C-alpha positions in Angstrom: -83.8 -118.5 -100.3 -84.0 -121.1 -97.5 -87.6 -121.8 -98.1 -86.9 -122.7 -101.7 -83.7 -124.6 -101.0 -85.5 -126.7 -98.4 -88.3 -127.5 -100.8 -86.3 -128.2 -104.0 -82.7 -128.6 -103.0 -81.5 -125.3 -104.5 -80.1 -126.8 -107.7 -81.1 -126.7 -111.4 -80.4 -130.3 -112.1 -84.2 -131.2 -112.3 -85.8 -131.4 -115.7 -88.7 -129.3 -114.4 -89.1 -125.8 -115.8 -88.6 -123.1 -113.1 -91.1 -120.2 -113.1 -90.7 -117.2 -110.8 -93.8 -115.1 -110.6 -93.6 -111.5 -109.5 -96.6 -109.4 -108.5 -96.7 -106.0 -106.8 -99.4 -106.4 -104.2 -100.5 -109.3 -101.9 -104.3 -108.6 -102.0 -106.5 -110.4 -104.4 -106.9 -108.1 -107.5 -107.1 -109.3 -111.1 -103.3 -110.0 -111.4 -103.2 -112.0 -108.2 -106.4 -113.9 -109.0 -104.8 -114.9 -112.4 -101.5 -116.0 -110.8 -103.3 -118.1 -108.1 -105.7 -119.8 -110.6 -102.9 -120.4 -113.1 -100.6 -122.0 -110.6 -103.3 -124.2 -109.2 -104.0 -125.6 -112.7 -100.3 -126.3 -113.7 -99.0 -129.8 -113.7 -96.9 -129.9 -110.6 -94.6 -132.6 -111.9 -93.6 -130.3 -114.8 -92.7 -127.1 -112.9 -90.9 -125.7 -110.0 -92.7 -122.6 -109.0 -92.1 -119.7 -106.6 -93.9 -116.3 -106.2 -92.3 -113.0 -105.2 -94.8 -110.5 -103.7 -94.5 -106.8 -103.0 -95.0 -105.1 -99.6 -98.5 -103.6 -100.2 -101.8 -105.4 -99.7 -103.6 -107.5 -97.0 -101.6 -110.7 -97.5 -104.5 -112.8 -98.8 -102.6 -114.0 -101.8 -99.7 -115.1 -99.6 -102.1 -117.1 -97.4 -103.8 -118.7 -100.4 -100.5 -119.7 -102.0 -99.0 -121.0 -98.8 -102.0 -123.3 -98.3 -101.2 -125.0 -101.6 -97.5 -125.3 -100.8 -96.0 -122.6 -103.1 -92.8 -120.9 -101.8 -93.3 -117.2 -101.2 -90.6 -114.4 -101.2 -91.6 -111.0 -99.9 -90.1 -108.0 -101.7 -90.1 -105.4 -99.0 -89.1 -102.6 -101.4 -91.6 -103.3 -104.1 -94.6 -101.0 -103.6 -97.5 -99.9 -105.8 -96.7 -96.2 -105.8 -93.6 -94.9 -107.6 -90.7 -94.2 -105.2 -87.2 -93.9 -106.7 -85.4 -95.1 -103.6 -87.7 -98.1 -103.0 -87.8 -98.9 -106.7 -84.0 -99.1 -106.9 -84.0 -101.4 -103.8 -86.7 -103.5 -105.4 -84.6 -103.9 -108.6 -81.8 -105.2 -106.4 -84.0 -107.6 -104.5 -85.4 -109.1 -107.8 -81.9 -109.4 -109.3 -80.7 -111.3 -106.2 -83.7 -113.6 -106.4 -83.1 -114.3 -110.1 -79.5 -115.3 -109.4 -80.4 -117.6 -106.6 -83.7 -119.1 -107.9 -82.4 -119.4 -111.5 -85.8 -119.3 -113.2 -86.3 -120.4 -116.8 -89.2 -117.9 -117.0 -89.7 -114.7 -115.1 -93.5 -114.1 -115.1 -94.4 -110.5 -114.3 -98.0 -110.0 -113.2 -98.8 -106.3 -112.8 -97.7 -102.9 -114.1 -95.2 -102.0 -111.5 -93.8 -105.5 -111.3 -93.7 -105.5 -115.1 -91.4 -102.5 -115.3 -89.2 -103.2 -112.2 -88.9 -106.9 -112.9 -88.0 -106.5 -116.6 -85.4 -103.9 -115.7 -83.9 -106.3 -113.1 -83.8 -109.2 -115.6 -82.2 -107.1 -118.3 -79.1 -106.7 -116.1 -79.1 -110.1 -114.4 -77.7 -113.5 -115.5 -76.9 -116.8 -113.7 -74.7 -119.8 -114.5 -75.6 -123.4 -115.0 -73.2 -126.4 -115.4 -72.7 -127.4 -119.0 -74.0 -130.9 -118.1 -77.5 -129.5 -117.5 -79.9 -131.3 -119.8 -82.5 -128.6 -120.3 -82.9 -127.1 -123.7 -82.0 -123.5 -123.0 -81.3 -122.3 -126.5 -84.3 -120.0 -126.5 -82.9 -118.3 -123.3 -79.8 -116.9 -124.9 -77.2 -119.3 -123.5 -73.5 -118.4 -123.7 -70.5 -120.4 -122.7 -68.5 -118.6 -119.9 -65.8 -120.4 -117.9 -67.3 -123.8 -118.6 -70.8 -122.9 -117.6 -73.9 -121.7 -119.4 -74.6 -118.0 -118.9 -78.3 -117.7 -118.7 -81.0 -115.1 -118.6 -84.6 -115.9 -117.9 -87.3 -115.6 -120.5 -89.4 -112.6 -119.5 -93.2 -113.0 -119.8 -95.3 -110.0 -118.8 -99.1 -110.3 -118.4 -101.0 -107.1 -118.1 -104.6 -107.2 -116.9 -105.4 -103.7 -118.2 -103.0 -100.9 -119.0 -102.6 -98.7 -116.0 -102.4 -95.6 -118.2 -106.1 -96.2 -118.8 -106.8 -95.7 -115.1 -108.5 -92.5 -113.9 -105.1 -90.9 -113.2 -104.0 -87.3 -113.7 -102.8 -86.6 -117.3 -99.1 -86.6 -116.2 -99.4 -90.0 -114.6 -101.0 -91.5 -117.7 -98.3 -90.1 -119.9 -95.6 -91.4 -117.5 -97.0 -95.0 -117.6 -97.3 -94.9 -121.4 -93.7 -94.0 -121.5 -92.7 -96.7 -119.0 -94.6 -99.4 -120.8 -93.2 -98.4 -124.2 -89.5 -98.2 -123.2 -89.7 -101.4 -121.1 -91.4 -103.5 -123.8 -88.1 -104.5 -125.5 -86.9 -105.9 -122.2 -89.7 -108.5 -122.3 -89.9 -111.6 -124.6 -93.7 -111.9 -124.5 -96.5 -109.5 -123.4 -99.9 -111.1 -122.7 -103.0 -108.9 -122.7 -106.5 -110.2 -121.8 -108.8 -108.1 -124.0 -108.9 -106.9 -127.6 -108.9 -103.1 -126.9 -105.6 -103.4 -124.9 -104.1 -105.4 -127.8 -105.1 -102.8 -130.3 -103.9 -99.9 -128.1 -100.5 -101.5 -127.6 -100.1 -102.0 -131.4 -101.2 -98.5 -132.1 -98.7 -97.1 -129.5 -95.8 -99.2 -130.6 -95.5 -101.3 -127.4 -93.4 -104.1 -128.9 -91.7 -106.9 -126.9 -88.8 -108.9 -128.2 -91.0 -111.7 -129.6 -94.7 -111.1 -129.6 -97.7 -109.5 -127.9 -100.7 -112.0 -127.6 -104.3 -112.0 -126.5 -105.3 -114.6 -124.0 -108.7 -114.4 -122.3 -109.2 -115.4 -118.7 -111.1 -118.6 -118.0 -112.5 -120.6 -115.1 -114.3 -123.8 -114.3 -117.7 -123.0 -112.7 -117.9 -126.4 -111.2 -114.8 -125.9 -109.1 -116.2 -122.9 -107.3 -117.8 -123.6 -103.9 -120.8 -121.3 -104.3 -122.7 -121.2 -101.0 -126.5 -121.7 -101.2 -128.5 -118.5 -101.2 -129.8 -118.8 -97.6 -126.4 -119.8 -96.3 -124.6 -117.0 -98.1 -127.1 -114.4 -96.8 -126.9 -115.7 -93.3 -123.1 -115.5 -93.2 -123.2 -111.9 -94.6 -126.0 -110.9 -92.2 -128.4 -110.2 -95.0 -131.3 -112.5 -94.3 -133.8 -109.7 -93.5 -133.6 -108.3 -97.0 -135.8 -109.3 -99.9 -133.8 -108.2 -102.9 -130.0 -107.5 -103.0 -128.1 -105.8 -105.8 -124.4 -106.7 -105.2 -120.9 -106.4 -106.3 -117.4 -107.5 -105.3 -114.6 -105.0 -105.8 -111.4 -103.4 -104.4 -112.2 -99.8 -103.5 -110.0 -98.1 -106.1 -111.0 -95.2 -108.5 -111.1 -97.5 -111.5 -113.9 -99.5 -110.0 -116.4 -96.6 -110.3 -118.3 -97.5 -107.1 -119.6 -94.0 -106.8 -121.8 -94.6 -109.9 -123.3 -97.7 -108.3 -124.1 -95.6 -105.1 -125.6 -92.9 -107.3 -127.9 -95.5 -109.0 -129.5 -96.2 -105.6 -131.2 -92.8 -105.6 -132.8 -93.5 -109.0 -134.3 -96.9 -108.2 -137.6 -96.4 -106.3 -137.9 -99.7 -104.6 -138.2 -100.1 -100.8 -137.5 -103.9 -100.9 -134.0 -103.5 -102.4 -130.6 -103.0 -100.8 -127.1 -102.6 -102.4 -124.3 -104.7 -101.0 -120.6 -104.2 -101.7 -118.1 -106.8 -100.7 -114.5 -105.5 -100.6 -112.3 -102.7 -99.2 -109.5 -100.4 -100.1 -108.0 -96.9 -100.0 -111.2 -95.2 -101.3 -113.4 -96.5 -98.4 -113.5 -93.1 -96.6 -114.6 -91.3 -99.7 -117.2 -93.9 -100.4 -118.5 -93.8 -96.9 -118.8 -90.0 -97.0 -120.8 -90.3 -100.3 -123.2 -92.8 -98.7 -123.7 -90.5 -95.7 -124.1 -87.4 -97.8 -126.9 -89.0 -99.8 -128.5 -90.5 -96.7 -128.1 -94.0 -97.9 -126.6 -95.7 -94.9 -129.6 -98.1 -94.7 -129.6 -98.8 -98.4 -125.9 -99.3 -99.2 -124.1 -101.9 -97.1 -120.3 -102.1 -97.1 -119.5 -105.6 -96.0 -115.7 -105.4 -96.0 -113.3 -108.0 -97.4 -114.3 -111.6 -97.3 -112.0 -114.6 -97.8 -113.1 -116.4 -100.9 -115.6 -113.7 -101.6 -116.8 -115.4 -104.8 -118.5 -118.1 -102.6 -121.0 -115.5 -101.5 -122.3 -114.5 -104.9 -125.6 -116.5 -104.5 -126.5 -114.0 -101.8 -127.2 -111.5 -104.6 -130.2 -111.3 -106.9 -128.1 -109.5 -109.6 -124.6 -108.3 -110.0 -123.3 -104.9 -111.1 -119.8 -104.0 -112.2 -119.7 -100.1 -112.5 -116.0 -99.8 -113.4 -114.6 -97.0 -115.5 -111.5 -99.1 -116.4 -111.0 -102.9 -116.5 -108.8 -105.5 -118.2 -110.7 -108.8 -118.1 -112.8 -108.6 -114.9 -112.8 -111.9 -113.0 -115.8 -110.7 -111.0 -118.0 -110.6 -114.1 -116.9 -114.1 -115.1 -117.6 -115.5 -111.6 -121.0 -113.8 -111.3 -122.0 -115.3 -114.7 -120.7 -118.7 -113.5 -123.0 -118.3 -110.4 -126.0 -117.9 -112.9 -126.5 -114.3 -111.8 -127.9 -111.7 -114.3 -125.0 -109.2 -114.7 -124.9 -105.5 -115.5 -121.4 -104.2 -116.5 -119.9 -101.2 -118.0 -118.5 -101.1 -121.6 -114.8 -101.3 -120.5 -111.9 -103.6 -121.2 -113.1 -107.1 -122.2 -116.7 -106.7 -121.0 -118.0 -106.6 -124.6 -116.1 -109.8 -125.3 -117.5 -111.5 -122.3 -121.2 -110.5 -122.3 -123.5 -110.7 -125.2 -125.6 -107.6 -124.6 -129.2 -108.3 -123.7 -128.5 -112.1 -123.9 -126.0 -113.1 -121.2 -126.1 -109.7 -119.5 -126.5 -106.0 -119.9 -123.8 -103.6 -121.0 -124.0 -100.0 -120.0 -121.8 -97.0 -120.6 -119.2 -96.1 -117.9 -119.9 -93.2 -115.5 -123.7 -93.5 -116.2 -125.7 -94.2 -113.1 -128.9 -93.6 -115.0 -128.3 -96.6 -117.3 -127.2 -98.7 -114.3 -130.5 -97.8 -112.5 -132.6 -98.5 -115.6 -131.1 -102.0 -116.1 -131.5 -102.8 -112.4 -135.2 -101.9 -112.6 -135.6 -104.1 -115.7 -134.2 -107.1 -113.9 -136.0 -106.5 -110.6 -139.3 -106.2 -112.4 -138.9 -109.3 -114.6 -137.9 -112.4 -112.7 -138.2 -114.7 -115.7 -135.9 -112.4 -117.7 -133.4 -112.4 -114.9 -133.4 -116.2 -114.6 -133.0 -116.7 -118.3 -130.1 -114.2 -118.5 -128.4 -116.0 -115.6 -128.7 -119.3 -117.4 -127.3 -117.8 -120.7 -124.4 -116.3 -118.7 -123.5 -119.6 -117.2 -123.5 -121.3 -120.6 -121.3 -118.6 -122.0 -118.7 -119.1 -119.3 -118.7 -122.9 -119.9 -118.2 -122.7 -123.6 -116.3 -119.5 -124.3 -114.1 -119.0 -121.3 -112.8 -122.4 -120.3 -109.9 -122.5 -117.9 -108.2 -125.4 -119.8 -107.9 -123.3 -123.0 -106.4 -120.4 -121.0 -103.8 -122.6 -119.4 -102.9 -124.3 -122.6 -102.4 -121.0 -124.4 -100.1 -119.6 -121.7 -98.2 -122.8 -121.2 -97.2 -122.7 -124.9 -95.7 -119.3 -124.2 -93.6 -120.6 -121.3 
C-alpha cells in the first residue's frame, strides 16, 4: 500500500469518495477500456481512486493509468483462467487490499474479477473512527468498539456475460452458476446492452439492489485520429488502394476467422484486409491465412498503442464477432466516420441503425460480410454518407457525459 499511502496519506479523513476498481487482465479489452475512460472523466476533487489489476495481459492498461497518475496494485494471483489455488490466493489479496485501502465502493470490471472480488468483499470489513464525516449509512455501518464497521458497496459492471462466449457447454453452465450465486453478494450490476439485461432477468441473476442498463459513450472530438496518409504510413500500408480493417484481441469471441473467410469471396485485386491486435488465437489465425493462401491479402499488424488513432487508415471497418457486450471498436469506428459492418451480437443492434449508420450481418456468416464489403467498395457516395450518419449517431445517442452521469449516481 505504499504507493497509495504516499499519494493520499493512508487515512479516510478526506471527504472524497474512495473507489477501488478491480479488473482481471492488464491488456485493453472492453472492461479495461471502460475503466480507463471512466476514470479519466471523473472529477478528481471528488474521488480517491486506485485500480487493482490481475496478472494476465500485456500491461497496456497499467501504463495508461500510470500516465494519468492513478495508483496501481498488481494482483499476482488473479488470472483469467479458473485455478482453485490461484483463485483462493487472489481472494486473500483482494481482502487485504480492501482492509488497507478502505474503499467506499468496490467496482468490479470483468467476469473473473466480479466473482472473486465479490466473494472477497462478502467476508471483509474495515473500521473507521466515529468522527468520520462521510454518510456511510448505505454501506451497512455498525458500531464496534467505538468505530464504524464498514463494508464497501459492491458495483459489478459486465461488458457481456462470459457464458455467452463460444465455450464448451460445461464451461457455459459453470459461469451461469457462478454469476447466479454471486449476484446477491453485489449491490448493483451494470450491463451495457439490452439482451444481457433481459437474459439476467430471465435467469434470475439478482443483486442486492438493482441491475441496470448503461450504454457506453465517448466524445469523438477527444480522440486523436491520425490523418489518412499519416495513419497508413505509420502502419506501412501506403502502397494499398483500399483497406478493409478491424481492431480486435485475438480471442474466439471475436470471430476473426469469418473475416478471413470473407476475403475469398470478394473478387477485388485492389483490396487488402488489415487486423490490428494480437492474442492467444494468433497461431490458429496465421495457419488459416496460410492454408487459404492469403498471406498477401490479410495483414496482421500486431498490437498498437492507442490503436483507435489509426482508424483513418481504413476505408471501412468490420466487426465479425460471435459474442459482444457493447463493442468499443464499433463506437470508435463510427466516431471516425467510417462505414461499419458488424454482426448482430450484444449491443450492436442498439448502436447501429441498419442500412443507415452501418450494416448489420448475422454472426458466423462470411457470405454476408463479403456482400456488404462489396456494396461499400462499389459505392463511394454510399460509404461516405453512412460514415457521416455513424458519426452523428455517436454524438447524439452515445455521449460520454450521459454514461458518466448514470454510473456516478450508482456510486
